[in-house]
C-alpha positions in Angstrom: 22.1 -0.5 -13.2 19.1 1.8 -14.2 16.3 3.6 -12.2 13.8 1.2 -13.8 16.2 -1.9 -12.7 16.3 -0.7 -9.4 12.6 -0.3 -9.2 12.1 -3.5 -10.6 14.5 -5.0 -8.2 12.8 -3.5 -5.3 9.3 -4.9 -6.1 10.6 -8.2 -6.8 12.1 -8.4 -3.4 8.9 -7.0 -1.5 7.0 -9.6 -3.2 9.3 -12.8 -2.6 9.8 -11.5 1.0 7.0 -9.3 2.1 7.4 -7.1 5.4 4.7 -7.6 8.0 2.8 -10.3 6.0 0.7 -11.7 9.2 -2.3 -11.4 10.8 -2.5 -9.0 13.9 -4.9 -10.4 16.7 -6.4 -7.4 18.5 -5.9 -4.9 16.0 -7.7 -1.8 16.6 -8.2 -1.2 13.4 -9.1 -3.5 10.2 -10.6 -3.5 6.4 -10.6 -5.9 3.8 -9.8 -5.6 -0.2 -10.8 -7.2 -3.4 -9.7 -6.1 -6.8 -12.0 -8.4 -8.9 -9.7 -7.7 -11.9 -6.4 -9.6 -10.8 -8.0 -11.5 -7.8 -5.8 -9.9 -5.5 -7.4 -10.2 -2.0 -6.2 -8.5 1.2 -6.9 -8.0 4.8 -5.1 -5.4 6.5 -4.4 -4.6 10.4 -3.8 -1.5 11.9 -3.0 -0.7 15.7 -3.2 3.1 16.2 -2.0 4.0 19.6 -2.0 7.8 20.7 -2.6 9.0 17.1 -0.1 6.6 15.6 0.3 3.9 13.6 2.2 1.4 16.2 2.0 -1.8 14.2 0.7 -2.4 10.5 0.5 -5.8 8.7 -1.4 -7.8 5.9 -2.3 -10.9 5.0 -3.6 -12.4 1.5 -2.3 -13.1 -1.9 -2.3 -11.3 -5.2 0.0 -10.4 -8.1 3.7 -9.5 -7.4 2.6 -5.5 -7.8 -0.2 -6.0 -5.0 1.8 -7.7 -2.7 5.1 -5.6 -3.0 3.0 -2.5 -2.7 1.1 -3.5 0.9 4.7 -4.6 1.8 6.2 -1.2 1.0 3.2 0.8 2.8 3.3 -1.3 6.0 7.1 -0.8 6.4 6.8 3.1 5.3 3.9 3.7 7.9 5.5 1.9 10.7 5.3 4.5 13.7 4.1 7.5 11.4 0.9 9.6 12.8 -2.6 9.7 11.2 -1.5 12.8 9.7 1.4 11.5 7.9 -0.3 8.3 6.9 -2.9 10.5 5.1 -0.7 12.9 3.5 1.5 9.5 2.1 -1.8 8.4 0.9 -2.1 11.3 -1.3 1.3 11.3 -2.5 1.2 7.8 -3.8 -1.9 8.7 -5.2 -0.3 11.4 -7.3 2.6 8.7 -8.1 -0.1 6.3 -9.6 -2.3 8.1 -11.5 -0.2 11.7 -11.9 -3.0 13.5 -11.0 -2.2 17.0 -9.9 1.6 16.6 -10.6 4.0 14.0 -9.4 5.2 13.9 -5.6 9.0 14.3 -4.9 10.4 10.7 -5.1 12.7 11.2 -2.5 10.2 11.9 0.0 8.2 8.3 -0.8 11.6 6.4 -0.4 11.3 2.6 -1.6 7.8 3.4 -2.5 8.7 5.4 -5.4 9.4 2.1 -6.7 5.5 1.9 -7.6 5.7 4.7 -10.0 6.3 2.8 -13.5 2.8 1.4 -12.5 1.0 4.1 -13.9 2.0 3.7 -17.6 -0.2 0.5 -17.2 -3.7 1.7 -16.1 -5.1 -2.0 -15.0 -2.1 -2.5 -12.7 -2.7 1.0 -11.0 -5.6 -0.8 -9.3 -3.3 -3.7 -8.2 -0.8 -1.2 -6.8 -3.3 1.0 -5.3 -5.7 -1.4 -3.6 -3.9 -1.6 -0.4 -3.9 2.3 0.2 -7.4 2.3 -0.5 -7.8 -0.7 2.1 -5.8 1.5 4.7 -8.0 4.5 4.0 -11.0 2.4 4.8 -9.3 0.6 8.0 -8.6 4.2 9.3 -12.2 5.7 8.5 -13.4 2.2 10.4 -15.3 1.4 7.1 -16.7 -2.0 7.4 -17.5 -2.6 3.6 -15.0 -4.3 1.8 -13.2 -2.3 -0.6 -13.0 -2.9 -4.3 -10.8 -1.7 -7.5 -14.3 -1.9 -9.3 
């Protein structure tokens, strides 16, 4: 099995069995995201306690890349500080766009499975929707995020 197959398997797994896929009543932060090109819709819930992401979940519908990206994101950010989450956001942005050089894939763990998406510009919006929605939620931006 080569790296491409491994990355594909991670995306398929997180799409079929998304982690943290649930509504979170009483979340301290919430934001909605929409990708009109693909039809991806996402509501992201974040519980922040003492500067850390104590809990994070999402619900919605979308293509395999969108759902897998949200699942991978929520898995990775559980328990992280807001500062760490901002750093991961920047690393994922670089991973998806190769803007400013590529981050070390060992730092991103399974999220590095999204690296192949940058070869398909329209799919970058699918993979980045949840990350931009996270940014909006943490900045308490009530305007729905859109990739257009």
